[in-house]
C-alpha positions, -999 to 999 in steps of 0.1 A, spaced: 535 -51 -908 511 -40 -880 520 -28 -845 493 -38 -820 487 -24 -785 469 -47 -760 454 -37 -727 453 -67 -704 439 -76 -670 448 -107 -650 446 -124 -617 482 -130 -607 475 -158 -582 482 -186 -606 512 -171 -623 549 -170 -617 548 -133 -627 546 -115 -660 579 -124 -677 581 -156 -697 601 -184 -680 610 -220 -689 588 -245 -671 567 -219 -653 533 -204 -661 536 -167 -667 512 -141 -682 535 -132 -710 541 -169 -718 504 -178 -719 495 -147 -741 523 -154 -765 513 -190 -770 477 -180 -778 485 -150 -800 511 -171 -820 484 -196 -829 459 -168 -838 484 -149 -859 500 -179 -875 535 -167 -865 557 -163 -835 545 -134 -813 568 -117 -789 551 -93 -765 568 -62 -751 551 -53 -718 550 -19 -701 563 -35 -669 569 -68 -651 548 -80 -622 559 -105 -597 542 -138 -588 509 -131 -571 506 -95 -583 475 -85 -603 468 -61 -632 438 -41 -641 455 -23 -670 488 -39 -681 498 -29 -716 518 -47 -742 527 -43 -779 537 -67 -807 544 -65 -844 534 -89 -871 520 -96 -905 488 -116 -899 454 -120 -916 431 -120 -886 413 -86 -883 426 -65 -854 391 -60 -840 387 -98 -836 419 -105 -818 407 -98 -782 376 -119 -784 394 -148 -802 423 -148 -778 400 -146 -747 380 -176 -761 412 -196 -764 424 -186 -729 391 -197 -714 395 -233 -727 421 -239 -700 398 -255 -674 423 -253 -645 430 -216 -651 400 -204 -671 393 -166 -668 425 -155 -651 437 -134 -681 416 -112 -703 426 -89 -732 404 -58 -727 411 -45 -761 435 -47 -791 441 -18 -813 466 -8 -840 493 17 -830 519 37 -849 549 17 -860 572 35 -835 549 30 -805 562 8 -778 543 -3 -746 573 4 -724 592 32 -740 561 52 -750 546 51 -715 550 83 -695 539 68 -662 517 43 -643 493 40 -614 496 12 -589 471 5 -562 477 -15 -530 447 -30 -512 446 -38 -475 419 -54 -454 422 -40 -419 405 -64 -395 405 -98 -379 377 -113 -400 388 -110 -436 366 -131 -459 385 -162 -471 378 -152 -507 400 -121 -503 431 -140 -492 447 -137 -527 436 -101 -533 443 -82 -500 470 -77 -474 453 -86 -441 465 -63 -413 447 -74 -382 457 -47 -358 440 -13 -362 457 12 -386 458 49 -380 449 60 -416 453 97 -406 490 91 -399 493 71 -431 479 100 -451 502 125 -434 532 104 -443 519 96 -478 521 133 -488 558 133 -482 564 108 -510 551 132 -537 577 149 -558 611 140 -573 632 120 -549 659 94 -548 638 63 -538 668 40 -532 654 33 -497 623 18 -513 641 -6 -537 645 -43 -529 679 -51 -514 701 -68 -540 685 -52 -570 709 -50 -599 697 -17 -612 726 2 -628 709 35 -636 694 62 -614 671 55 -585 655 90 -588 618 88 -596 589 113 -595 557 104 -576 529 127 -589 502 116 -564 498 92 -535 464 88 -519 453 67 -489 416 61 -486 395 40 -462 360 26 -466 351 5 -435 378 -23 -433 391 -16 -468 422 7 -472 435 15 -506 468 32 -514 471 47 -549 504 58 -563 510 75 -596 545 81 -609 568 83 -639 585 50 -630 590 26 -601 619 7 -587 617 -30 -580 593 -36 -551 590 2 -546 552 3 -542 552 -27 -519 579 -11 -497 560 22 -496 529 3 -487 548 -17 -460 562 16 -446 528 32 -445 514 1 -426 543 4 -401 534 41 -397 497 32 -392 507 7 -366 529 33 -347 562 15 -355 575 45 -375 567 81 -369 551 98 -400 575 128 -398 604 103 -402 593 97 -438 613 126 -453 645 114 -435 640 78 -446 637 90 -483 667 113 -479 688 86 -462 685 62 -492 690 32 -469 667 2 -474 671 -8 -437 655 25 -426 622 20 -445 594 -4 -435 587 -40 -445 579 -52 -480 541 -57 -481 531 -90 -497 524 -93 -534 487 -102 -534 476 -67 -524 493 -50 -554 476 -42 -587 491 -25 -618 461 -3 -623 468 19 -653 494 28 -678 496 63 -693 508 74 -727 500 111 -723 509 134 -695 475 152 -691 457 119 -684 484 109 -659 483 142 -641 445 141 -638 447 106 -623 474 117 -599 451 145 -586 422 123 -578 421 85 -581 385 76 -573 377 53 -602 403 26 -599 
């Protein structure tokens, strides 16, 4: 019995999210179909996290166990070749690598944290080809104010104000953000967030709040009070899904902390 770790990237535009669903195209569902054929047995993937419809991934991870004959080093190339045969959706999922992992390794429970990035095009003339990959904010954003507010998210906090209303989470809403960076290059603004865990829609609500701060709708110094108040109604809007990318999953703390310090490569 082998335990395999996959690293996966995908364009979320054509998917109804990560999690398998009946009568809907999902990333997990498509991968499980292909891998089950390759391995000659039913494959059930355990992903590090779920992404919503329209959300992308640069470094999603998943594990699965099985007894199969195909060499591990051939799985990624063989699966990618099968995925590319879908003419309508060719190329929107790719397995970056497949490698054998210890038997007790699990993509979700062995992860110590993740980095998400949120991408904004700030201007009135966004290229049409970016419509599925950026949040287009047409009015000018004050990135200095966004940076000022962004620093206040770092640390261990109760992030209940940044969880989607109606979420059925039964556990704690306390999470630790190790780094949050806002960077601008011409019309492109990137928000990078590294933490030990994220609530449902947490990054999109943080991004929406920072946009509202950049537009002058919320004062940056109010950020600490919004966090402390734990009321969803006090935070900003939920930014749309197409700007969000699951960028990296970490399985050791040193790598995660280095990323939190300076995220220039994502």
